[in-house]
MDTraj code that builds the backbone (N, CA, C; nanometers):
import mdtraj as md
import numpy as np

residues = "MET ASP ASP LEU SER GLU ARG LEU PHE ALA HIS PHE VAL GLY GLY ARG TRP ARG ALA PRO PHE GLY THR GLU GLN ILE PRO VAL PRO ARG GLY ASP GLY THR ALA ALA GLY SER VAL VAL LEU ALA GLY PRO ARG ASP LEU ALA ARG ALA GLN ALA CYS LEU ARG GLY ALA ASP GLN PRO ALA ARG GLU ARG ALA ALA LYS VAL PHE ALA GLU LEU GLY LEU ALA HIS PRO PHE GLU THR ALA GLN GLN ALA ARG ALA PRO MET LEU VAL SER MET GLY VAL GLU ASP ARG GLN ALA LEU GLY ALA ALA LEU GLY ALA GLY LEU ALA GLN GLY VAL ILE TRP CYS PRO PRO PRO ARG ALA ALA LEU THR ALA THR ASP ILE ALA LEU ARG LEU GLN GLY ALA ASP LEU PRO PRO GLY CYS PHE ALA LEU ILE HIS ALA PHE THR PRO ARG THR ALA PRO LEU LEU GLN ALA THR GLY LEU ALA CYS LEU ALA ALA HIS LYS".split()
xyz = np.array([
    [12.0567, 11.0148, 10.1983],
    [11.9450, 11.1068, 10.1843],
    [11.9899, 11.2465, 10.2250],
    [11.9922, 11.3335, 10.1294],
    [12.0364, 11.4691, 10.1571],
    [11.9209, 11.5662, 10.1714],
    [11.8035, 11.5269, 10.1322],
    [11.6908, 11.6169, 10.1266],
    [11.5891, 11.5830, 10.2352],
    [11.5421, 11.6869, 10.3051],
    [11.4430, 11.6675, 10.4104],
    [11.3188, 11.5978, 10.3555],
    [11.2768, 11.6338, 10.2350],
    [11.1564, 11.5726, 10.1789],
    [11.1753, 11.4233, 10.1553],
    [11.2975, 11.3793, 10.1227],
    [11.3233, 11.2361, 10.1077],
    [11.3097, 11.1642, 10.2414],
    [11.3499, 11.2303, 10.3477],
    [11.3433, 11.1677, 10.4794],
    [11.1997, 11.1525, 10.5290],
    [11.1081, 11.2310, 10.4736],
    [10.9678, 11.2135, 10.5102],
    [10.9179, 11.0752, 10.4698],
    [10.9819, 11.0159, 10.3684],
    [10.9421, 10.8832, 10.3225],
    [11.0144, 10.7716, 10.3977],
    [11.0896, 10.8059, 10.5014],
    [11.1657, 10.7076, 10.5781],
    [11.1306, 10.7182, 10.7258],
    [11.1692, 10.6157, 10.7995],
    [11.1583, 10.6152, 10.9450],
    [11.3001, 10.6141, 11.0006],
    [11.3207, 10.6810, 11.1135],
    [11.4512, 10.6805, 11.1790],
    [11.4472, 10.5741, 11.2883],
    [11.5152, 10.4629, 11.2656],
    [11.5103, 10.3478, 11.3555],
    [11.6499, 10.2885, 11.3678],
    [11.6908, 10.2570, 11.4888],
    [11.8202, 10.1929, 11.5094],
    [11.9375, 10.2796, 11.4683],
    [11.9197, 10.4110, 11.4779],
    [12.0288, 10.5031, 11.4485],
    [12.0461, 10.5397, 11.3024],
    [11.9515, 10.4978, 11.2160],
    [11.9635, 10.5357, 11.0753],
    [11.8264, 10.5436, 11.0090],
    [11.8248, 10.6056, 10.8930],
    [11.7016, 10.6222, 10.8173],
    [11.6745, 10.4934, 10.7408],
    [11.5517, 10.4431, 10.7530],
    [11.5161, 10.3155, 10.6918],
    [11.3877, 10.3303, 10.6102],
    [11.3840, 10.2589, 10.5001],
    [11.2629, 10.2562, 10.4190],
    [11.1530, 10.1846, 10.4968],
    [11.0327, 10.2390, 10.4924],
    [10.9219, 10.1722, 10.5617],
    [10.8812, 10.0445, 10.4884],
    [10.8197, 9.9542, 10.5623],
    [10.7678, 9.8327, 10.5008],
    [10.6385, 9.8604, 10.4257],
    [10.5601, 9.9559, 10.4761],
    [10.4317, 9.9873, 10.4153],
    [10.4451, 10.0839, 10.2987],
    [10.3326, 10.1116, 10.2347],
    [10.3303, 10.2044, 10.1222],
    [10.2204, 10.3090, 10.1350],
    [10.1333, 10.2949, 10.2353],
    [10.0222, 10.3896, 10.2493],
    [10.0750, 10.5268, 10.2889],
    [10.0375, 10.6277, 10.2108],
    [10.0853, 10.7638, 10.2354],
    [9.9726, 10.8520, 10.2850],
    [10.0140, 10.9554, 10.3584],
    [9.9196, 11.0552, 10.4075],
    [9.9848, 11.1917, 10.3906],
    [9.9081, 11.2927, 10.3477],
    [9.9667, 11.4255, 10.3264],
    [10.0181, 11.4887, 10.4563],
    [10.1222, 11.5665, 10.4410],
    [10.1784, 11.6455, 10.5509],
    [10.1387, 11.7905, 10.5263],
    [10.0546, 11.8471, 10.6132],
    [10.0117, 11.9857, 10.5911],
    [10.1142, 12.0868, 10.6412],
    [10.1229, 12.1974, 10.5691],
    [10.1989, 12.3132, 10.6171],
    [10.1070, 12.3921, 10.7091],
    [10.1626, 12.4938, 10.7726],
    [10.0839, 12.5793, 10.8606],
    [9.9667, 12.6466, 10.7905],
    [9.9812, 12.6734, 10.6600],
    [9.8735, 12.7403, 10.5855],
    [9.7716, 12.6421, 10.5285],
    [9.7885, 12.5113, 10.5572],
    [9.6936, 12.4111, 10.5114],
    [9.7297, 12.3447, 10.3804],
    [9.8262, 12.3986, 10.3065],
    [9.8675, 12.3347, 10.1820],
    [9.9568, 12.2146, 10.2125],
    [9.9645, 12.1243, 10.1180],
    [10.0442, 12.0023, 10.1389],
    [10.1930, 12.0318, 10.1223],
    [10.2725, 11.9814, 10.2149],
    [10.4186, 11.9958, 10.2089],
    [10.4835, 11.8687, 10.1566],
    [10.4052, 11.7678, 10.1342],
    [10.4549, 11.6379, 10.0927],
    [10.3707, 11.5301, 10.1578],
    [10.4274, 11.4124, 10.1704],
    [10.3578, 11.2998, 10.2314],
    [10.4541, 11.2218, 10.3195],
    [10.3968, 11.1468, 10.4117],
    [10.4730, 11.0492, 10.4892],
    [10.4112, 10.9126, 10.4617],
    [10.4939, 10.8101, 10.4770],
    [10.4455, 10.6736, 10.4656],
    [10.4098, 10.6272, 10.6064],
    [10.2850, 10.5870, 10.6234],
    [10.2384, 10.5459, 10.7555],
    [10.3065, 10.4172, 10.8002],
    [10.3430, 10.4154, 10.9261],
    [10.4015, 10.2954, 10.9851],
    [10.2948, 10.1868, 10.9949],
    [10.3375, 10.0674, 10.9662],
    [10.2510, 9.9512, 10.9816],
    [10.3052, 9.8607, 11.0905],
    [10.2445, 9.7448, 11.1082],
    [10.2878, 9.6539, 11.2149],
    [10.4365, 9.6160, 11.2062],
    [10.4875, 9.5914, 11.0866],
    [10.6286, 9.5528, 11.0730],
    [10.7211, 9.6689, 11.1070],
    [10.6804, 9.7911, 11.0723],
    [10.7617, 9.9082, 11.1068],
    [10.7689, 9.9250, 11.2581],
    [10.6549, 9.9105, 11.3237],
    [10.6522, 9.9213, 11.4695],
    [10.7324, 9.8101, 11.5356],
    [10.7204, 9.6891, 11.4831],
    [10.7957, 9.5770, 11.5404],
    [10.9462, 9.6002, 11.5259],
    [10.9878, 9.6514, 11.4109],
    [11.1303, 9.6793, 11.3907],
    [11.1783, 9.7867, 11.4882],
    [11.1017, 9.8945, 11.5019],
    [11.1406, 10.0022, 11.5938],
    [11.1469, 9.9514, 11.7370],
    [11.0496, 9.8715, 11.7750],
    [11.0466, 9.8198, 11.9114],
    [11.1632, 9.7234, 11.9353],
    [11.1972, 9.6418, 11.8369],
    [11.3075, 9.5468, 11.8520],
    [11.4424, 9.6180, 11.8650],
    [11.4534, 9.7374, 11.8095],
    [11.5794, 9.8125, 11.8124],
    [11.5958, 9.8973, 11.9385],
    [11.4924, 9.9104, 12.0205],
    [11.4984, 10.0008, 12.1361],
    [11.6090, 9.9629, 12.2340],
    [11.6870, 10.0622, 12.2698],
    [11.7937, 10.0496, 12.3694],
    [11.7985, 10.1802, 12.4468],
    [11.8435, 10.1754, 12.5683],
    [11.8561, 10.2954, 12.6497],
    [11.9839, 10.3717, 12.6177],
    [11.9827, 10.4992, 12.6507],
    [12.0996, 10.5861, 12.6329],
    [12.1649, 10.6104, 12.7680],
    [12.2968, 10.6160, 12.7697],
    [12.3683, 10.6457, 12.8939],
    [12.3620, 10.7958, 12.9230],
    [12.4122, 10.8345, 13.0378],
    [12.4038, 10.9745, 13.0799],
    [12.4717, 11.0704, 12.9824],
    [12.5930, 11.0433, 12.9336],
    [12.6534, 11.1372, 12.8380],
    [12.5680, 11.1560, 12.7118],
    [12.5076, 11.0483, 12.6635],
    [12.4222, 11.0598, 12.5453],
    [12.2972, 11.1416, 12.5765],
    [12.2381, 11.1208, 12.6938],
    [12.1195, 11.1993, 12.7319],
    [12.1550, 11.3469, 12.7469],
    [12.2763, 11.3758, 12.7928],
    [12.3205, 11.5153, 12.8035],
    [12.3358, 11.5769, 12.6650],
    [12.3878, 11.5003, 12.5688],
    [12.3989, 11.5521, 12.4311],
    [12.2597, 11.5781, 12.3734],
    [12.1666, 11.4875, 12.4009],
    [12.0298, 11.5080, 12.3533],
    [11.9680, 11.6306, 12.4183],
    [11.9945, 11.6519, 12.5467],
    [11.9404, 11.7685, 12.6168],
    [11.9898, 11.8977, 12.5529],
    [12.1142, 11.8992, 12.5068],
    [12.1669, 12.0182, 12.4372],
    [12.0917, 12.0421, 12.3073],
    [12.0649, 11.9346, 12.2336],
    [11.9873, 11.9475, 12.1095],
    [11.8489, 12.0009, 12.1417],
    [11.7843, 11.9441, 12.2447],
    [11.6507, 11.9903, 12.2822],
    [11.6526, 12.1388, 12.3184],
    [11.7529, 12.1808, 12.3925],
    [11.7629, 12.3218, 12.4324],
    [11.7774, 12.4112, 12.3092],
    [11.8592, 12.3705, 12.2133],
    [11.8778, 12.4489, 12.0900],
    [11.7474, 12.4619, 12.0124],
    [11.6622, 12.3623, 12.0225],
    [11.5363, 12.3603, 11.9481],
    [11.4191, 12.4186, 12.0266],
    [11.4451, 12.4642, 12.1484],
    [11.3374, 12.5186, 12.2302],
    [11.2500, 12.4122, 12.2936],
    [11.2982, 12.2882, 12.2962],
    [11.2270, 12.1798, 12.3628],
    [11.2830, 12.1709, 12.5036],
    [11.2323, 12.2539, 12.5908],
    [11.2891, 12.2637, 12.7251],
    [11.2962, 12.1259, 12.7889],
    [11.4149, 12.0859, 12.8250],
    [11.4375, 11.9548, 12.8889],
    [11.5532, 11.9702, 12.9855],
    [11.5276, 12.0257, 13.1055],
    [11.6373, 12.0394, 13.2016],
    [11.6860, 11.9025, 13.2467],
    [11.8031, 11.8646, 13.1995],
    [11.8565, 11.7304, 13.2223],
    [11.8632, 11.6952, 13.3701],
    [11.9025, 11.7900, 13.4518],
    [11.9227, 11.7614, 13.5935],
    [11.7941, 11.7181, 13.6639],
    [11.6800, 11.7692, 13.6174],
    [11.5543, 11.7395, 13.6865],
    [11.4636, 11.6459, 13.6071],
    [11.5110, 11.5987, 13.4946],
    [11.4252, 11.5162, 13.4096],
    [11.3953, 11.3814, 13.4738],
    [11.2710, 11.3417, 13.4632],
    [11.2327, 11.2072, 13.5048],
    [11.2859, 11.1102, 13.3998],
    [11.3279, 10.9941, 13.4426],
    [11.3715, 10.8921, 13.3491],
    [11.2678, 10.7813, 13.3456],
    [11.2358, 10.7383, 13.2259],
    [11.1403, 10.6290, 13.2117],
    [11.2012, 10.5004, 13.2671],
    [11.1154, 10.4171, 13.3194],
    [11.1619, 10.2876, 13.3728],
    [11.1458, 10.1755, 13.2709],
    [11.0803, 10.2068, 13.1596],
    [11.0586, 10.1095, 13.0531],
    [11.0561, 10.1861, 12.9208],
    [11.0780, 10.1180, 12.8096],
    [11.0688, 10.1872, 12.6805],
    [10.9328, 10.2547, 12.6647],
    [10.9335, 10.3639, 12.5896],
    [10.8123, 10.4456, 12.5757],
    [10.7772, 10.4697, 12.4301],
    [10.6509, 10.5000, 12.4087],
    [10.6026, 10.5458, 12.2800],
    [10.5382, 10.6823, 12.3027],
    [10.5816, 10.7815, 12.2287],
    [10.5290, 10.9178, 12.2416],
    [10.4570, 10.9514, 12.1119],
    [10.3299, 10.9912, 12.1227],
    [10.2537, 11.0217, 12.0018],
    [10.2033, 11.1653, 12.0002],
    [10.2747, 11.2534, 12.0678],
    [10.2324, 11.3938, 12.0698],
    [10.2985, 11.4721, 11.9566],
    [10.2374, 11.5846, 11.9251],
    [10.2927, 11.6755, 11.8252],
    [10.3917, 11.7709, 11.8891],
    [10.4104, 11.8853, 11.8260],
    [10.5105, 11.9812, 11.8728],
    [10.4481, 12.1077, 11.9306],
    [10.3167, 12.1077, 11.9518],
    [10.2502, 12.2276, 12.0028],
    [10.2998, 12.2648, 12.1422],
    [10.3135, 12.1669, 12.2285],
    [10.3642, 12.1913, 12.3642],
    [10.5087, 12.1436, 12.3685],
    [10.5992, 12.2349, 12.3343],
    [10.7400, 12.1985, 12.3190],
    [10.8032, 12.1522, 12.4509],
    [10.7606, 12.2103, 12.5624],
    [10.8146, 12.1674, 12.6918],
    [10.7743, 12.0240, 12.7226],
    [10.6471, 11.9926, 12.7016],
    [10.5989, 11.8569, 12.7291],
    [10.6669, 11.7564, 12.6358],
    [10.6833, 11.7940, 12.5100],
    [10.7494, 11.7047, 12.4156],
    [10.8940, 11.6791, 12.4561],
    [10.9670, 11.7849, 12.4892],
    [11.1060, 11.7691, 12.5322],
    [11.1172, 11.6818, 12.6557],
    [11.0249, 11.7014, 12.7506],
    [11.0271, 11.6205, 12.8725],
    [10.9975, 11.4742, 12.8412],
    [10.9001, 11.4488, 12.7534],
    [10.8638, 11.3111, 12.7195],
    [10.9772, 11.2406, 12.6459],
    [11.0314, 11.3061, 12.5448],
    [11.1405, 11.2434, 12.4691],
    [11.2638, 11.2257, 12.5573],
    [11.2937, 11.3273, 12.6378],
    [11.4094, 11.3185, 12.7271],
    [11.3968, 11.2047, 12.8268],
    [11.2771, 11.1889, 12.8838],
    [11.2550, 11.0797, 12.9789],
    [11.2681, 10.9439, 12.9107],
    [11.2177, 10.9347, 12.7895],
    [11.2189, 10.8078, 12.7174],
    [11.3558, 10.7596, 12.6753],
    [11.4497, 10.8510, 12.6592],
    [11.5836, 10.8121, 12.6143],
    [11.6521, 10.7151, 12.7103],
    [11.6169, 10.7177, 12.8370],
    [11.6815, 10.6320, 12.9354],
    [11.6616, 10.4838, 12.9040],
    [11.5454, 10.4488, 12.8471],
    [11.5151, 10.3087, 12.8144],
    [11.4886, 10.2869, 12.6663],
    [11.4768, 10.3949, 12.5916],
    [11.4434, 10.3889, 12.4499],
    [11.3057, 10.4479, 12.4275],
    [11.2947, 10.5307, 12.3233],
    [11.1682, 10.5978, 12.2956],
    [11.1400, 10.5944, 12.1456],
    [11.0152, 10.5649, 12.1130],
    [10.9658, 10.5733, 11.9761],
    [10.8733, 10.6937, 11.9713],
    [10.9016, 10.7863, 11.8809],
    [10.8145, 10.9023, 11.8634],
    [10.7349, 10.8825, 11.7359],
    [10.6048, 10.8880, 11.7475],
    [10.5134, 10.8733, 11.6346],
    [10.4211, 10.9952, 11.6343],
    [10.4699, 11.1079, 11.5801],
    [10.3906, 11.2306, 11.5833],
    [10.2792, 11.2295, 11.4791],
    [10.1813, 11.3172, 11.4954],
    [10.0779, 11.3304, 11.3934],
    [10.1376, 11.3920, 11.2659],
    [10.0706, 11.3733, 11.1520],
    [10.1246, 11.4245, 11.0244],
    [10.1567, 11.5735, 11.0254],
    [10.0800, 11.6540, 11.0968],
    [10.1041, 11.7985, 11.0978],
    [10.2402, 11.8333, 11.1591],
    [10.3000, 11.7402, 11.2335],
    [10.4298, 11.7638, 11.2968],
    [10.5446, 11.6958, 11.2228],
    [10.5174, 11.6353, 11.1080],
    [10.6180, 11.5536, 11.0392],
    [10.7428, 11.6320, 11.0000],
    [10.7271, 11.7534, 10.9508],
    [10.8448, 11.8317, 10.9089],
    [10.9339, 11.8639, 11.0281],
    [10.8737, 11.9130, 11.1359],
    [10.9511, 11.9455, 11.2558],
    [11.0094, 11.8197, 11.3176],
    [10.9313, 11.7118, 11.3221],
    [10.9792, 11.5865, 11.3803],
    [11.0992, 11.5325, 11.3035],
    [11.0954, 11.5424, 11.1725],
    [11.2070, 11.4948, 11.0905],
    [11.3309, 11.5788, 11.1161],
    [11.3136, 11.7090, 11.1307],
    [11.4270, 11.7962, 11.1633],
    [11.4854, 11.7601, 11.3004],
    [11.4001, 11.7343, 11.3979],
    [11.4481, 11.6961, 11.5318],
    [11.5258, 11.5648, 11.5239],
    [11.4741, 11.4680, 11.4490],
    [11.5440, 11.3392, 11.4350],
    [11.6806, 11.3588, 11.3690],
    [11.6881, 11.4450, 11.2688],
    [11.8167, 11.4736, 11.2043],
    [11.9169, 11.5306, 11.3032],
    [11.8700, 11.6209, 11.3864],
    [11.9594, 11.6828, 11.4849],
    [12.0024, 11.5833, 11.5926],
    [11.9117, 11.4972, 11.6339],
    [11.9488, 11.3946, 11.7315],
    [12.0464, 11.2943, 11.6698],
    [12.0283, 11.2650, 11.5427],
    [12.1228, 11.1777, 11.4737],
    [12.2625, 11.2393, 11.4772],
    [12.2704, 11.3692, 11.4591],
    [12.3975, 11.4396, 11.4627],
    [12.4600, 11.4451, 11.6013],
    [12.3820, 11.4166, 11.7057],
    [12.4332, 11.4180, 11.8430],
    [12.4997, 11.2861, 11.8808],
    [12.5085, 11.1945, 11.7864],
    [12.5782, 11.0673, 11.8076],
    [12.5208, 10.9895, 11.9259],
    [12.3893, 10.9730, 11.9252],
    [12.3238, 10.8947, 12.0290],
    [12.3394, 10.7455, 11.9987],
    [12.3333, 10.6613, 12.0991],
    [12.3410, 10.5176, 12.0737],
    [12.2247, 10.4716, 11.9850],
    [12.2517, 10.3887, 11.8859],
    [12.1429, 10.3402, 11.7997],
    [12.0346, 10.2736, 11.8834],
    [11.9108, 10.3114, 11.8578],
    [11.7984, 10.2490, 11.9256],
    [11.7428, 10.3242, 12.0441],
    [11.8098, 10.4288, 12.0903],
    [11.7535, 10.5016, 12.2046],
    [11.6427, 10.5968, 12.1602],
    [11.6416, 10.6321, 12.0307],
    [11.5394, 10.7213, 11.9771],
    [11.4983, 10.6710, 11.8399],
    [11.3681, 10.6629, 11.8172],
    [11.3155, 10.6270, 11.6854],
    [11.2053, 10.7249, 11.6483],
    [11.1978, 10.7571, 11.5208],
    [11.0888, 10.8379, 11.4662],
    [11.0216, 10.7546, 11.3587],
    [10.8944, 10.7266, 11.3792],
    [10.8157, 10.6607, 11.2763],
    [10.6919, 10.7461, 11.2523],
    [10.6467, 10.7482, 11.1299],
    [10.5316, 10.8303, 11.0914],
    [10.4091, 10.7412, 11.0822],
    [10.2995, 10.7810, 11.1183],
    [10.2542, 10.8998, 11.1863],
    [10.1359, 10.8569, 11.2703],
    [10.1091, 10.9318, 11.3746],
    [9.9922, 10.9026, 11.4571],
    [9.8670, 10.9521, 11.3853],
    [9.7762, 10.8604, 11.3579],
    [9.6463, 10.8920, 11.2977],
    [9.5434, 10.7998, 11.3631],
    [9.4139, 10.8248, 11.3419],
    [9.3142, 10.7313, 11.3950],
    [9.3359, 10.5877, 11.3449],
    [9.3903, 10.5733, 11.2233],
    [9.4146, 10.4379, 11.1699],
    [9.5331, 10.3700, 11.2369],
    [9.6347, 10.4468, 11.2774],
    [9.7525, 10.3845, 11.3380],
    [9.7417, 10.3726, 11.4901],
    [9.6481, 10.4421, 11.5506],
    [9.6352, 10.4389, 11.6967],
    [9.6239, 10.2961, 11.7524],
    [9.5402, 10.2072, 11.6948],
    [9.5333, 10.0708, 11.7488],
    [9.6667, 9.9962, 11.7404],
    [9.7428, 10.0192, 11.6348],
    [9.8747, 9.9548, 11.6224],
    [9.9685, 10.0008, 11.7329],
    [9.9659, 10.1313, 11.7607],
    [10.0529, 10.1849, 11.8645],
    [10.0147, 10.1294, 12.0007],
    [9.8857, 10.1222, 12.0271],
    [9.8396, 10.0691, 12.1553],
    [9.8758, 9.9217, 12.1710],
    [9.8807, 9.8484, 12.0599],
    [9.9109, 9.7055, 12.0651],
    [10.0580, 9.6767, 12.0963],
    [10.1436, 9.7774, 12.0911],
    [10.2855, 9.7535, 12.1207],
    [10.3081, 9.7155, 12.2665],
    [10.2180, 9.7577, 12.3534],
    [10.2353, 9.7315, 12.4955],
    [10.3322, 9.8290, 12.5623],
    [10.3854, 9.9248, 12.4866],
    [10.4753, 10.0242, 12.5438],
    [10.3951, 10.1282, 12.6221],
    [10.4587, 10.1862, 12.7210],
    [10.3976, 10.2992, 12.7916],
    [10.3806, 10.4120, 12.6907],
    [10.2601, 10.4658, 12.6823],
    [10.2305, 10.5690, 12.5815],
    [10.2076, 10.7044, 12.6467],
    [10.2663, 10.8060, 12.5870],
    [10.2385, 10.9445, 12.6236],
    [10.1798, 11.0113, 12.5021],
    [10.0639, 11.0724, 12.5179],
    [9.9962, 11.1357, 12.4059],
    [9.9337, 11.2669, 12.4514],
    [9.9316, 11.3612, 12.3607],
    [9.8609, 11.4877, 12.3816],
    [9.8107, 11.5312, 12.2457],
    [9.6845, 11.5054, 12.2181],
    [9.6287, 11.5348, 12.0869],
    [9.5177, 11.6374, 12.0995],
    [9.5156, 11.7262, 12.0034],
    [9.4123, 11.8302, 12.0004],
    [9.3189, 11.8040, 11.8859],
])
top = md.Topology()
chain = top.add_chain()
for i, resn in enumerate(residues, 1):
    res = top.add_residue(resn, chain, resSeq=i)
    for name in ("N", "CA", "C"):
        top.add_atom(name, md.element.get_by_symbol(name[0]), res)
traj = md.Trajectory(xyz[None], top)
């Protein structure tokens, strides 16, 4: 997949881009309200696959991720970052970049699934591409689309510690 728009139709799980099991699509809005494309909503099988692939990242990998976060303005001071004690699910968007960087950074220690809302899909896909380029261990970071009122019960059913900030 060479095109960002193609990656909107995939989930990043286990260190690579994977076709979703589901087919239900939802529009991805641009800042001006026009559609930038669509994402395929994660279903139960997508979540189960992402959860089954979760693995923690070692310190060198977390340091590489921290560099990516810093380049993207997702403030994540590695030295002071809290580390999660269990795998996490993060369903926040990109409005609060510091909080997002802290949540994703903390989750890498045990594995983190990021399920942002559709309005953050373009930025989230770019972040996943950059983290992929940082050579992180497969399974320490997953991106699945998208947090919506319809997917919220599925996310809660995972039993993972959830961090959310929705407006």
